[in-house]
N, C-alpha and C positions, 0 to 999 in steps of 0.2 A: 541740373542746378538745385532742384529741391532736395535731392539726395545729399548733395554736398552740404547744404545747410543743416540737414539732419546729422551729418557726421560732426560738424562743428558743435552742435548742441550736445551730442553724446560725449564728445571730448570734454566739454565744459562741465558736464555732469560728473564725469570721472574725477576731474580735479576737485570739484566741490565735495565729492564723497570721501576724498582723502582726509578732509577735516573732521569726518564723523568719528566720534570717540566711542560710539556704541555702548557697551556695558558700563563705561564710566559715566556717560550721560544719564543712563538709566539709574545708576546709583545716586546721582545727583538729585533725581526726583524723590527717591526714597528718603535721603538724608534731609532734604528741604521740607517735605511735607510730613514725613513720618519718621523722625529721627529715632523714636523709641520703638519702632516696629519689632526688632528682635526681642526686646524686653517684653512687649505685649504678648508675643507668641509664647515665650517661655513662662509667662504667668498663667496660661491656660491650664486647666486641670488635666494633668498627665495621666492617661489611663493605664500606663505600663507599670509593671512591677519594678521596683527600684533596682533589684539585683540584675535585671536583664537590660538595663538602659545603657546603650553604647553611644547613641547620638542624642543631642539636645533636640527639643521640639522645634527650635528655630532652624536647625539643620534640615530637618525633614520638610517643614512647611515651606521654607525658602526654596528648597529643591522643587517642590510641587509648583510653586509660583513661577520659577524659571522655566520649567517644562512648558507651562502655558504661554508665557510671553515669547518664548522661542518657537511657538507653534509646533511642538513635537506631539504627534498624534498618540502614540502608544507608549506604554511603560517600558517595553523592551527597547524601543528606539531611544528612549531617554537614557537607558543604561549605555547603549552603544555610542551615542553622540556626546554624552557629557562625561564619559570616563576618561578625562584628561587631567594631567597634573595642574594645568592652568585653571581649569574649571574648579578643581578642589581648592586651590588658593583663593579664588574669587568667592566661592561659597563660604570659606572660612571667614572672610572679611564681612560678607553680607550677614551671616548668622551671628557674628560676634564670638564664635567658638574657636579660640586660637589653638585648641588641642585637636581640631578636626584633621585627620590624616588620610581618610579614605571617603570616596563618594558613596553614600548609602545605596544599597541595592534596591531595585524596585519592589521586591518582596517585603523588604523592611519598611518601606514607605506604605505599602498596602496594608501590612499588618497593623501599623500604627493607625491608619485611617479607619480600619475596621472597628477599632476600639474607641476612638476619639468621638466625643459627642459633637454633633453638628452645631449645637448651641455655642460651643467654644469658638468655632470659626465665625459664627454669627456675631458673637461678642467682639471678636477681633475687627470685623467689618464695621461694627458700630463705632469703635474707637477711631477708626480711620475717617468715617463719615463726619463724626463730631469734630475732629481735628480740622477737616476741610471747611466745615461751616463756620467754625470759630475763627478761621483765618480771615474771614470777611472779604476774600477776593472775589466771591461769586454773588455778593448781595445785589449788584446791579442787574443781574439776570432774573431776579424774582418777578413774578407776575404782578403788574401794577405796583411794583416796588415793595410788595408786602408778602406775597405768598410763594413758598417753595413748591414747584410743580412736581408732582409724583404721578407716574404713569403706571397703570396696572396692565399686565400682559402675560398671557399664559402660553406655554409651548409643550409639545411632547418631547421626551428625551430618548427613551429606549422602547423597542418593540420586541416581543418574544412570541414564538409559535406555541410554546407551552408556558403554563403558569410559572412565573419566576419566584414569587413569594406570596404570602397571604395578603399583602397590601396592594397587589397589582390591580389596576383597572382593566376592564375587558370590553371588547367590542366585537361585533360580527360583521363580516362583509362577504359579498358574493364574488367568487373568482371567475375568470373568463370561461371556464367550463361549466359554470352554473352551480358549483358546490358552495355551500355555506361554510365559511371557516371562522373560527374564533381566534382572536388575537389578544394578547395581553401587553400592557404598556404602562409606562410611568410618565407622569406629567408634573409640571411645576408652574407655579404662579409667581411672577416677579413684580416687585414695586421698584421702579426706576426713578431716581432723583435727578432732575434736570439742573445741573450746575451752570451750564451754558449751552449754546447751540452745538458745541463740539464735544462736550463732556456730559454724558448721561450714565450714571453709575447705579449699581444695585444698592438699595437701602433696606430691602426686606425680601425674604424668600419663604414661600409656603409650598410644601410638597403636597400635591393632590393625590391622595391614596386612601384606599379602603381600610377600615379598622380591622377587618378580618376577612376570611375567604368567602363566607356565606352571608354577606350583607344583602338586605332587601333592596336598598337604594345606594347606588355608588356615590362616592364623593364627587364634587363638581367644582367648577371655577367660582361660582357665586358663594358657596359655603367656604371655600378656601379664601376668598376675598374678605369675607367677614372675619375670619380668624386672623388674616394678615393685617387688616386695618386695626383690629383690636390690639395686636402686638405693637404696631407702629405707635399707637397712642401711649402705650406703657413705656416704650423705649425713648420716645421723643415727645414728652407731654407738653412742652412749651412751643414746639415748632408749629408755625402757621403754614398749613398745607392747602394746596388746591389739588384734589384728586382727579385724574383724567383716565378715561377708558373708552373702549368702543361701545357699541349699542348693547352688548351683552350686559354691561354693568349699569345700564340706565334703568335700574330697578329701584323701587321705593325703599327696599330694605337697605341698599347701599347708600342711597341719599340720606336715609334716616340716621345711619351710623355717622356719616360725615357731619350732619347737623348736630348730633349729640356730642361729637368730639370738637365742635367749634371750627370745623374745616369748611372750605368751599369745594365745589366740584364743577367740572366741565366734562360732559359725557355726550358721545355721538347720539344723535336722535334719528330713529328710523320708525316708520309707521308700524312695522311689524312688532316693535318693542313697546311703544307708547302711542297706540292708535288714537285714543280719545284726545290725548294732548295734541297730537299732530292735526287732528280734525279741527280742534278749537283754534289752533294757531292759523290755519288756512282760512277760517271763517272771519278772523279779525279784519276789520277794515282800516279806519283811520287811526286805530290804536297801534298799528305797526308803523315803524319809522324806517326809512331807507336812505342810504348814503351811497352816492355813485363814485366812480373812479377810486376804488379801494384795491389794495393788494397789488402784486406785481403784474397781474393780468388786467388791472383796471376794471374789475368787476363791480357788482352791486352788493352791498351789505345791508341786511335788514334785521330788525329785532322787535320784540315785544316783551315787556316785563309782566310778571304776575299771571302768566298763562295757566300755571298749575291750579290757581284758584278757580278759573273758569271751568277747568276740567274736573273739579271736585277733588283735587289732590291735596294732601296735608303738607307735603314738603314744598319748599320754594322752588318753582320751576319757571325760569325765564328762558325764552327761546330766541336764538339768533341764527342767522344764515349767511351764506356767501354764494353768489351765482356769477358765472362768467361763461363766455362762449369760446370754445376751443376749436381751432381750425386744423384739420389733418387731411392731407392729400386732397385738398379742394372741397372737403365737406366740413360742415359746421356741426358741432356737438355741444349741447347745453350741459354744463357741469353745475351741480348744486351740492353744497354741504350744509348740514344743519346740526345744531348742538343744543343741549339743555344745560343750564347753569344756575347756580344759586347766587351768582354775582349780579348785582344790578348793572345792566348794560346801558351805556350812554353813547352818544355820538363821539365823545372824546376817547373812550376806551375800546370802541368797537373794532378798530383795526388791530390792536394788540390782542384782543380776544380771538379774532379770526386767525391771526398768526399762530397763537397758542393752540387753538383747536386743530389746525392743519398740521402743525408740527408733531403732534402725537403720532399720526400715521407714519411719518417719515422715521421717527425715532424707533417705533415698534419694528418696522421692517428692517431697518439697518442694524438695530441692536442684536436681535437674535440671528439675523443673517450672518453678521460678523462672527458670532460665537459658534454657529453651526458649520458654516461653510468656508470661512476665510482664516480665522485665527486658531480657535481653541478646539474645534471638532467635538463639541459637548455631547454629540450623539454617539461618540465612540465609547464603548464599554471598557473602562480601565480596570474594573473589578466587578465580579458578579455578586459580591457581598453587598447587601442593601445599604448598610451604614456607610461603607466605603464609597458607594456610588454617590450618596448625598454629599459626603465630604469632598470628593473630587469636584463635584459641581460647585460647592462653596469656595473651594480653592480657586476655581476659575473666576468667580465673581470678585474675589480679593485681587487676583492678578489683573483683572480687567480694569480695576480702579487705577492701578499703577500704570498700565499700558495706555489708558486714555489720557492721563496727565502727561505722559511722555510724548504722545503723538500731538497733543494740543500745544505743547511748549516747543518741541524740537524745531529750531529754525531751518535746519537743513532739509527735513522732511517736507516742509512747506515750500521751500525755495525750489527744489527740484521736482516737486509734486510726486514724491515717492509713494507707491501703494502701501497699504497696511501690510500685505503679505510680504513684500520685499523688505520692509522695515523690520519685520519679525525675523526674516531670514538673516539679515545683516546683524541683528542682535545675537543670534545663535553663533554666527561666524566670529563675532567679536568676543563672545563669551568663551569660545574655544581657543582663540588665538591671541587675545589681548591680555597681557599681564597687568593686573591691577595691584598697585603698590600702596603701602601705608602713606607715602607722600601724596598720592592721588586723593586718598581719603582726607588727609589733613587739609589739602587745598580746597576740596569740596566743602568741608565743614567750615572753613575759616573765610574763604574769599568768594564763594559763588552764591548767587541768588537767582531764583527762578521767577520769571515774570510771565504771567498769562494774560492774554488780551481780554 
């Protein structure tokens, strides 16, 4: 009986999937939120010599975006899977180049990315982010109705047995047979803008790399964070931000930058990072306030303001926490979270502050997990050229903005609870099989509107 019910459910899903317009719906997202995207791409500084230009920048960049949203891992697979007349016709419409007659070869795309400055794609991303902010659709998701949440998180991208370039970071580890081996790698620090619980996009990127081969001290996440926060202030001078990060960023230098820029911060607190502060918080008696029955677990929230002053700190350091008991297999385990913040904590905002602090962990894990293991395979080396490596990564972040908007809006994906991987596969199938016409584009531009919850 149970299997029969499953058959009915699967049959219903198949009927619903017939309504899926695939690449047409994806184009709807582009035209609704970023109608000038091809123009913005073509306005980037073109590094190629005029006499050798066969494809517009929009042709190549949109091809790179489509490779990512269709979850195509390698450049060779991109050539094999997208070398279809229907794909060429769709790319012609997406890029706005009506004279496009052939799909660019992956060598052509790589040669272009080897010369293009990563700052160009960073500028393209900025235009997209500004467009989303100005749309005012996401204002209600700001912290306390005022602050845009920005989460810092770093990850490793590529590992090599031999030095790849003079900017490589290096580390040593002991193998199973006891030999000490040196490995070289590249790492990146991301600033993610939280537009809603479902949409968390890249707003800033800082590559963690050494200036040259023989440096005395390697580059690190803290130094990269300083550079990244400085750039964010220059690019978004009027944006009110609340910077979030794990205990690594709970350093006075990072807090000082936030205070100087007029930003707030919420950082994970651990004794190993701010021991004096933690000790002072634990010793506080009646100055700590507690509220019961908070969060989905019905735990206890607590807070104390001005703890940094007791610990002799210059920056504003208010501390708040959340505790609950978790039952697993008949055993009870006490869970405790603690954060440092510059925001004055009250009984009225405590629950939202706890939700925000806990949300950072979920976003960090799901964000890079999706990019590494599910959709974009960002650890796959599409080119050994250092500049092209950076541009491939930047293209992934641009594509991810479009993909997240598509997933958050698409009613079919939500209705049938379709996985991200299957959604990407269906987009590839639609891109290769679905003919997009000028009538489709006209209808999208004139009659359709995208609403996000």
